[in-house]
C-alpha positions in Angstrom: 194.8 74.2 22.7 192.8 76.7 24.7 189.7 75.8 26.7 186.5 77.8 26.3 186.5 80.8 28.6 183.9 83.4 29.4 186.5 86.2 29.0 190.1 86.7 28.0 192.5 86.0 30.9 194.2 89.0 32.5 196.3 86.8 34.9 199.5 85.1 33.9 200.8 82.2 36.0 204.4 81.2 35.7 205.7 77.9 37.2 202.2 76.5 36.4 203.3 72.9 36.1 205.1 72.9 39.5 203.6 71.9 42.8 202.5 75.4 43.9 201.5 76.4 40.4 199.4 73.3 40.0 197.5 74.1 43.3 197.1 77.7 42.2 195.8 76.9 38.7 193.3 74.3 40.1 192.0 76.9 42.6 191.6 79.6 39.9 189.8 77.2 37.6 187.5 76.0 40.3 186.4 79.5 41.1 185.8 80.4 37.5 188.8 82.8 37.1 190.3 82.5 33.6 194.1 82.6 33.5 197.0 82.2 31.1 199.8 79.7 32.0 203.3 80.1 30.7 205.2 76.8 30.4 208.5 75.8 28.8 207.1 73.2 26.5 203.5 72.5 25.3 204.2 68.8 25.7 203.8 69.4 29.5 200.4 71.1 29.0 198.0 68.1 29.2 196.8 68.7 32.8 196.5 72.4 32.3 194.5 72.1 29.1 191.9 70.0 31.0 191.3 72.9 33.4 188.3 75.1 32.6 189.4 78.7 32.0 193.0 77.8 31.2 195.0 79.3 28.3 198.4 77.8 27.7 201.3 79.5 26.1 204.9 78.5 25.5 207.5 80.7 27.2 211.2 80.6 28.2 212.6 82.7 31.1 215.8 82.8 29.1 214.1 84.3 26.1 212.7 87.8 26.8 210.7 87.8 23.6 208.6 84.8 24.7 208.0 86.5 28.1 206.8 89.6 26.4 204.4 87.6 24.2 203.1 85.8 27.3 202.5 89.1 29.0 200.4 90.6 26.2 197.0 91.7 27.5 197.9 90.7 31.1 197.3 92.9 34.1 198.6 90.6 36.9 201.3 88.0 37.1 202.3 85.2 39.5 206.1 84.9 39.4 207.7 81.6 40.2 210.6 79.8 38.5 212.1 76.4 38.9 214.9 76.2 41.6 218.1 76.6 39.5 221.3 78.5 39.5 219.6 80.8 36.9 216.6 81.6 39.0 217.7 85.1 40.0 218.6 86.2 36.5 215.5 84.7 35.1 213.2 86.5 37.5 215.0 89.8 37.0 214.4 89.3 33.2 210.7 88.7 33.9 210.4 91.9 36.1 212.0 94.0 33.3 209.6 92.6 30.7 206.7 93.1 33.1 207.6 96.7 33.5 207.7 97.2 29.7 204.4 95.5 29.3 202.7 97.7 31.9 201.8 95.0 34.3 199.7 96.4 37.2 200.5 93.8 39.9 203.1 91.1 40.5 202.6 88.4 43.1 206.0 86.9 43.7 206.7 83.6 45.5 209.6 84.4 47.8 210.8 82.8 51.0 210.6 83.4 54.7 213.3 85.7 56.0 214.4 86.8 52.5 217.2 89.4 53.0 220.0 90.7 50.8 222.3 90.3 53.9 221.4 86.7 54.5 224.1 84.0 54.7 221.6 81.7 52.8 222.0 82.1 49.0 218.3 81.4 48.3 217.2 84.1 50.7 219.6 86.6 49.1 218.3 85.9 45.6 214.7 86.3 46.6 215.5 89.6 48.3 217.3 90.9 45.2 214.3 90.1 43.0 212.0 91.7 45.6 214.1 94.8 45.5 214.0 94.9 41.7 210.2 94.7 41.8 210.0 97.6 44.3 212.3 99.7 42.1 210.2 98.9 39.0 207.2 100.7 40.7 205.0 97.7 39.8 202.5 97.1 42.7 203.5 93.9 44.4 202.5 91.2 46.8 205.3 89.1 48.2 204.5 85.6 49.5 207.2 84.4 51.9 206.4 80.8 52.9 208.3 78.7 55.3 209.6 75.2 54.5 207.0 73.2 52.5 205.5 70.1 54.2 205.6 68.5 50.8 209.4 68.8 51.0 209.2 65.6 53.0 208.2 63.8 49.8 211.9 64.1 48.9 212.4 61.4 51.6 209.6 59.2 50.5 211.9 56.4 49.4 213.8 56.1 52.7 210.5 56.5 54.6 208.8 53.8 52.6 211.7 51.3 52.6 213.4 52.1 56.0 210.9 54.1 58.0 213.5 56.8 58.4 214.4 60.2 57.1 217.5 62.4 57.7 218.5 66.0 58.0 220.9 68.4 59.7 218.6 70.2 62.1 218.9 69.0 65.7 215.9 69.8 67.9 215.1 73.1 66.2 211.4 73.8 65.4 210.0 74.9 62.0 206.5 76.3 61.3 206.4 74.5 58.0 203.4 75.0 55.6 201.3 73.0 53.2 201.7 74.1 49.6 197.9 73.9 49.2 197.6 76.9 51.6 200.3 78.8 49.6 198.2 78.3 46.5 195.1 79.5 48.2 196.8 82.7 49.4 198.2 83.3 45.9 194.7 83.0 44.4 193.3 85.5 46.8 196.1 88.0 46.1 195.5 87.7 42.4 191.8 88.0 42.4 191.0 90.4 45.2 191.9 94.0 45.8 193.8 95.2 48.8 196.8 92.9 48.7 199.1 95.4 46.8 202.1 96.4 48.9 201.7 93.5 51.3 204.3 91.0 52.4 202.7 87.8 53.7 204.8 85.4 55.9 203.2 82.1 55.4 203.5 79.4 58.0 201.6 76.4 59.3 199.6 76.6 62.6 202.4 75.1 64.7 206.2 74.8 64.9 207.5 71.3 65.0 210.8 69.5 65.5 211.7 66.8 62.9 211.2 64.2 65.7 207.6 65.6 66.1 207.2 65.4 62.3 208.3 61.7 62.4 205.7 61.0 65.2 203.0 62.6 63.1 204.0 60.7 60.0 204.0 57.5 62.1 200.4 58.2 63.1 199.3 59.2 59.5 201.0 56.3 57.8 200.2 53.7 60.4 203.8 52.5 60.7 206.9 53.7 62.7 208.8 56.6 61.1 212.1 57.8 62.8 214.0 61.0 62.2 217.8 60.8 62.4 219.9 63.9 62.8 223.1 63.8 60.8 226.1 66.1 60.4 226.0 68.7 57.6 228.9 67.0 55.8 227.0 63.8 55.7 223.8 65.5 54.5 225.8 67.3 51.7 227.3 64.0 50.6 223.9 62.3 50.6 222.5 65.1 48.5 225.3 65.0 46.0 225.0 61.2 45.9 221.3 61.6 45.1 222.1 63.7 42.1 221.7 67.2 43.4 224.1 69.7 41.7 226.7 71.3 44.0 225.1 74.7 44.1 221.8 73.3 45.2 223.3 70.9 47.8 225.3 73.8 49.3 222.2 76.0 49.3 220.2 73.4 51.1 222.9 73.0 53.7 222.7 76.8 54.2 218.9 76.5 54.5 219.1 73.9 57.2 221.8 75.9 59.1 219.2 78.7 59.1 216.5 76.3 60.4 218.8 74.8 63.0 219.2 78.3 64.6 215.4 78.3 65.2 215.1 81.2 62.7 212.1 79.6 61.1 210.0 78.7 64.2 207.6 81.7 64.3 204.0 81.1 63.6 201.9 83.8 61.8 198.2 84.2 61.1 198.7 85.4 57.5 197.1 82.3 55.9 193.9 82.7 57.9 193.9 86.5 57.6 194.0 86.2 53.8 191.9 83.1 53.1 189.6 83.1 56.1 190.6 79.5 56.8 193.2 78.1 59.2 196.3 76.6 57.6 196.5 72.8 57.4 198.3 71.0 60.2 201.2 68.6 59.6 198.8 65.9 60.7 196.5 66.8 57.8 199.5 66.6 55.5 200.6 63.2 56.8 197.0 61.8 56.5 196.4 63.2 53.0 199.8 62.2 51.6 200.0 58.8 53.2 199.7 56.9 49.9 202.8 58.8 48.6 204.9 57.2 51.3 203.5 53.7 50.8 
């Protein structure tokens, strides 16, 4: 199951089969850094197994014993769980097991504007887990990215068939970020010293309205793409109709209310400061992901 490595991995990656985890594991492998990936089922391990330096273990966030096993011999961990109504409890369980295991550094994927007092449930839960990590006295790095550019892939069907996408946002701007840049920052935080105690707010190089995103998609895809602003009730109904559970639909409506207040428009230099490279533009994303919208 394991690939041949030059040394035993001391980095554990959770969420390794997700979008960000995939970018992170590819980056670590390319630079010759061995790592251990904790995944829910080994049947999902095919892509990971092919990466040089990868060690794959089965682990369940709802089973502390499997987390403890995955953490054996590990110094640093990247903490990311699937978006679910259990995410907060699962991450708190992981932090407790990391404390018992003597982990020396946790890099947690959080979210821009995480706050225990936030009206947005996702921002509250990230803040609660951040606080638990602080109280554990485990050295930490918190990555707080803005809205993912790849989130637009959720609209790929309507963009491909109708040339349209929809949201409740008005003309507010968002400094959204490419997940490839999040993975690059995470890799630096896990493999270089000096990131302990840091909170990185990760954004793209510009803040855009959804209309401007549509214009950029039009250029990248070579066909007209239009953004249509809709009321929050209509967006919620559409999310539920698409199969989103109630908790997630309501959470996304809260997210978009947060965006609509221009609370996610600030641009930071953190990606460049950490990686030495400027973050990708939305035009880069539109060009690179054009086949996904075909």
